[in-house]
C-alpha positions in Angstrom: -37.7 -25.5 15.3 -38.7 -21.9 16.6 -35.7 -21.1 18.8 -33.8 -21.7 15.5 -36.3 -20.2 13.3 -35.9 -16.9 15.9 -31.9 -17.3 15.8 -31.7 -17.5 12.1 -34.0 -14.3 11.7 -31.5 -12.3 14.5 -28.7 -13.3 12.5 -30.1 -12.3 9.1 -31.4 -8.7 10.8 -27.6 -8.7 12.2 -26.2 -9.3 8.6 -28.5 -6.7 6.8 -27.6 -3.9 9.4 -24.2 -4.5 9.3 -21.9 -1.4 7.5 -18.5 -2.4 7.0 -15.7 0.3 7.7 -14.2 1.3 4.5 -10.8 1.7 5.8 -10.6 -1.3 7.1 -11.9 -3.0 4.0 -9.0 -1.1 1.8 -6.6 -2.3 4.9 -7.3 -5.8 4.7 -7.1 -5.8 0.5 -3.8 -3.6 0.4 -2.3 -5.8 3.7 -3.2 -9.1 1.0 -1.1 -7.5 -1.4 1.6 -6.6 0.5 1.8 -10.4 1.8 1.8 -11.6 -1.8 5.2 -9.3 -2.0 7.2 -9.2 1.3 6.6 -10.9 4.7 4.9 -7.7 6.6 6.0 -9.1 10.4 9.4 -7.7 9.2 7.8 -4.2 9.7 7.3 -4.7 13.1 11.2 -5.1 13.8 13.2 -1.8 15.3 15.9 -0.1 13.8 18.4 -1.9 16.4 18.3 -5.2 14.6 20.6 -5.7 11.9 19.9 -7.6 9.0 17.0 -9.4 9.9 16.0 -10.9 7.0 18.9 -12.5 5.1 16.9 -13.4 2.0 16.5 -9.8 1.1 20.0 -9.0 0.8 21.0 -12.2 -1.1 21.7 -12.1 -4.6 19.3 -13.1 -6.8 15.9 -12.0 -8.9 13.6 -13.2 -6.2 15.0 -11.4 -3.1 12.3 -9.5 -0.9 12.9 -6.0 -2.2 10.6 -4.4 0.0 12.5 -5.5 3.0 15.8 -4.7 1.3 14.3 -1.4 1.0 13.8 -1.5 5.0 17.4 -3.2 5.6 18.8 -0.3 3.8 17.1 2.5 5.7 17.9 0.5 8.8 21.6 0.4 7.8 21.7 4.1 7.0 19.9 5.5 10.0 21.5 3.5 12.4 24.7 5.3 11.9 25.4 9.4 12.7 28.1 9.2 10.0 26.2 7.8 7.5 23.1 9.7 8.4 25.6 13.1 8.2 27.1 11.9 4.8 23.3 11.3 3.4 22.6 14.9 4.4 25.6 16.2 3.0 25.0 14.3 -0.6 21.3 16.1 -0.6 22.6 19.4 0.5 25.3 19.6 -2.4 22.7 18.9 -4.8 19.3 20.6 -3.5 20.4 22.6 -0.8 17.8 22.7 2.2 15.5 20.9 3.7 17.1 18.0 3.7 14.6 14.7 3.5 14.9 11.7 6.1 14.3 8.2 4.9 11.1 6.6 6.3 10.5 3.5 7.7 7.1 1.8 7.5 5.1 -0.2 10.4 3.4 -2.9 10.7 0.0 -0.9 11.9 -0.1 1.1 9.2 0.1 0.0 6.0 -0.1 3.0 3.6 3.4 3.6 5.3 5.1 1.2 3.3 3.7 2.7 0.2 5.2 5.7 1.4 8.5 4.5 2.6 9.0 3.2 -1.0 8.1 6.4 -2.1 10.6 8.3 -0.6 13.4 5.4 -1.2 12.9 6.3 -4.8 12.6 10.0 -4.5 15.8 9.6 -2.9 17.4 6.9 -5.4 20.8 9.0 -6.3 21.5 9.6 -3.0 21.1 6.2 -2.0 22.8 5.0 -5.0 26.1 7.2 -4.3 26.2 6.7 -0.3 26.4 2.8 -0.6 29.2 3.5 -3.3 31.1 5.1 -0.6 30.8 2.0 1.9 31.9 -1.6 1.3 29.8 -2.9 3.9 26.5 -1.1 2.5 27.5 -2.8 -1.1 25.2 -5.7 -0.5 22.4 -3.6 -0.3 22.9 -2.4 -3.9 20.0 -2.6 -6.1 19.8 -3.8 -9.9 18.2 -1.6 -12.6 15.4 -4.1 -12.8 15.1 -4.2 -8.8 14.6 -0.4 -8.9 11.8 -0.9 -11.8 10.3 -3.0 -9.6 9.7 -0.9 -7.0 8.1 1.7 -9.1 5.4 -1.1 -10.0 5.0 -2.0 -6.5 4.2 2.0 -5.9 1.7 2.0 -8.8 -0.3 -0.9 -7.4 0.4 0.5 -3.7 -1.1 4.0 -5.0 -4.3 2.4 -6.0 -6.3 1.8 -2.4 -4.1 4.9 -1.3 -5.8 7.2 -3.5 -9.3 5.8 -2.9 -9.0 6.1 1.0 -7.2 9.8 0.6 -10.5 10.8 -1.6 -12.8 9.6 0.5 -11.1 10.9 3.9 -11.2 14.5 2.3 -14.6 14.8 2.2 -16.0 17.2 4.2 -18.9 14.8 5.3 -17.9 11.4 4.6 -21.0 9.4 3.0 -22.2 5.8 2.8 -22.9 5.8 -1.3 -19.6 6.1 -2.3 -18.0 3.0 -0.6 -19.2 0.3 -3.2 -18.4 2.5 -6.2 -15.3 3.1 -5.0 -14.4 -0.8 -4.2 -15.6 -1.6 -7.9 -13.2 1.5 -9.3 -10.0 0.0 -7.0 -10.6 -3.4 -8.8 -10.9 -1.6 -12.5 -7.5 -0.1 -11.7 -5.9 -3.2 -10.2 -7.0 -5.2 -13.2 -5.7 -2.6 -15.5 -2.6 -3.0 -13.8 -2.8 -7.0 -13.9 -2.7 -6.4 -18.2 -0.1 -3.7 -17.9 2.1 -5.7 -15.4 1.9 -9.2 -16.3 4.7 -10.6 -14.1 2.9 -9.0 -11.2 -0.5 -10.6 -11.7 -0.6 -12.7 -9.0 0.6 -9.9 -6.8 -2.5 -7.8 -7.5 -5.0 -10.6 -7.5 -4.9 -10.9 -3.8 -6.3 -7.8 -3.1 -8.8 -7.9 -5.8 -10.8 -11.1 -4.3 -10.1 -9.3 -0.6 -12.2 -6.7 -2.6 -14.7 -9.0 -4.2 -15.5 -11.3 -1.1 -16.4 -8.0 0.4 -18.6 -6.6 -2.1 -20.5 -9.7 -2.3 -21.1 -9.6 1.4 -22.1 -6.0 2.0 -23.9 -5.7 -1.9 -27.0 -6.8 0.0 -27.0 -4.7 3.1 -30.4 -2.3 2.5 -28.1 0.9 3.9 -26.0 1.0 0.8 -28.9 0.4 -1.6 -31.0 3.6 0.1 -27.9 5.4 -0.1 -27.2 5.1 -3.5 -30.5 5.8 -4.6 -31.3 8.5 -3.2 -27.6 9.9 -3.9 -28.1 10.5 -7.8 -24.2 11.6 -8.0 -22.7 8.8 -6.1 -22.1 6.6 -9.3 -20.6 9.1 -11.7 -19.0 11.0 -8.8 -17.0 8.2 -7.7 -16.4 6.5 -11.7 -15.3 10.2 -12.5 -13.3 11.7 -9.9 -9.7 12.3 -11.2 -7.0 10.4 -9.6 -3.8 12.2 -10.9 -1.7 10.6 -8.1 -2.5 7.2 -10.0 -1.3 8.3 -12.9 1.9 10.0 -11.7 5.5 8.2 -11.3 
């Protein structure tokens, strides 16, 4: 009995003195959302492998758009002729500098957001290039699919915005973690109401954040940090996040 009591005390002591890593929790929440959208394992495939996901380029309303974007980027970048033509299309409209299409990697969840943002930014040139090559016609996206990409971007910008906000602090502080988690939940819940068809995609991210809030909310260090920093709640809940409103 004494040994069990001692072990329980040690476990409780360990839990109460464990401070969770904010970027890690944000990463898990975002990956939960990505897993509901796409097969994130495909991000680990290099550019030399063609058409890894056949479902991504199949016709139909349920094809994997993130995998489709990735395959399109891979198809354009794998050919020097296509890369050159893609650059010429941009140069004719925008001049220099020429923007490159980006590929996501499985070790950085934010790279998926960056890939989608650049993909949408270069939308007109992607559409033009696809129209020039018969073998690229299978990568053509409908208007509805482009609209769906815009919604994915809005959803993924939520964790990215908060992680960027905290990482830009001169001195990262513990008191901002819990309010930031709650603010992320608030934004995602707002998007659940705005984009009803995507509610099931956002929910896994919200549940992941709530699970971690339940685990860390009783850690004394968080309570002490928020109690001694009187501006913590107002700072995290009123800080302007213009990047979420854009797009």
